[in-house]
N, C-alpha and C positions, 0 to 999 in steps of 0.2 A: 825320590824319597826313601830309596831303599826298601822297598817293598814290592812284591809282584802282585799285579790286579788278580783278584779272584773273582770269577762270576757267583752271582746268587744263585742258589739251586733252585729247582722249579718248587718245590714245598715252601721254601721261604719266601720267595716272592709273591706266592699265593696269599699265605697269610699276611704280610706286609701290605699287599694291596688292599686286602679285606680291613686293615685297621686305619685306613686313611680318613681323615676328616672331609667333610663334603666342601669342595671347594666349587667357586663361582667362575663365570666365565671373565675370561682374562686375567686369571689369577696366574702368579709366576711360579713354576717349581724348578728348583735348582738340584742338580745331583753333582755333589762333590766328589770327583773322583769317579767318574762314570766308567771308566775301565774298557771294556768290551761292548757297552752300550745295553747291555742285558735290562737293567730297572729303566734308564730312559725312555727304550721304546715300549716298556711295557706302561709307564705313567702316559706317554703320550697318546697309547691306544686308549685307556682308562680316560683320560681328561683330554677329549678332542679339543674343548673350547680354552683349554689353558694353554699358558705358554711355558715350554719344557727347554730349559739348557742344561746340557750335561758337559761338564768339565772335567778335562783328563788332560795330564801334563806328559805322561808316557808315551812316547811316539807309537811303538807297535800296537797297543790297543787302540789307541786314538785312531789310527790308519786303519784297522779291521772295522771298527765301530762306522768310520765314514764309508768304507765299502759297502758295507750292509746299508747304510743310509741310502748311498746313491742307487742301491738295487730295490730299496723298500721304504722310499721318502714319507715322510710323515710332515705335513705342512706346519703343525705346530711344535716341532723338534729342531733344536739347533743342539750342534755339538762343537764345542770350541777347545782348542788345545791351548789351554791357560792353565796357571798356578791359581787355584782357586783361593788361596791365601790373599791374592793380591787384586781380587773383584770384589766390587761392594755388594752387600748382602740385605742392604737396608728397604729394598722394594721387592721382597720375597713374600710369597704367603706360606711355601713349605720348603723346607731342606731336607734333602735326603743324603744319608751317608752310609756308608760300608768301607769302613776307614781301619785304623790300628789305634792302639790306647794314646800313643803320643800324638798323633793329629788331632784327637779328640780332645786333648788337655788343651793344645794351641787353638782348635776352634772354639772351646769355649770362652776362650778371653774376646774372639772376634766375635762372635754371638751376643757376648754381653755388651759389645761395643756398638754393633750395627744393626742388630735386629729389631724390627718395631715389635711393640709388645703385641701379644696374640699369635705371633708366626709361631707356625707347627716345625717341628722337626723329628724326622723319623730315623733312627738309627738301628742296623741289626749287628748283633755280636758284641759291640762295644758302646756302653754308656758315656754319659756325658759326665765327668767327675763334678761331683757335687750337687746335679740337678736330680728333681724327683720326677720320673716320668708320671703322666696323668693315666698312661695304659702301659702295661708290659705283659707281653705274652711269651711262650716259647713256641717255636714251631714244631711241628710233629716230624722233623727231620732226625736223622741219626744222631746228630748233635745236641738236638733240643735247642737250636739256634735261638737265642733271646733278642726279643724286638722290643725296642722302646719309643714310646709315643711323648713327645714334649711339647708344651705351650711355653713358649718364651714367656717370662715374668712368672706365671702361674708354677711352672717348674722349679722356680728358685726357692720356693716356699718349702720348708722342711716340714 
């Protein structure tokens, strides 16, 4: 997609994990563009009864994340080398994104076609154009990284 994977900093990851909604056993969390696996592994540890799937299309970060997974497996985590624009999102409870503005614009359309009402979406650095977050914070890192939490349908109201 012409953009290099960038890991989430520890401060941003900590703030992002603190914003998450209550999830229940069996809920499905997907990370779109899981890169090196930084967030996917953190979600799998924080939500051991949820099913976590990280999607990454770029071969090198995917390979690295799979090597980490082989040495530190988590039973609720799956990493897949797939184009996340091609996977259905209609049965997820939470979508996690750290992408770029063009991808967020494309995902907005995909979300509005596929997400079930009340699905959570959390994105750091880049907002979903036209959606209103139910919660917005800035991390206390050097860049004051913005983190947006949305609930599909609620977030469409201005």
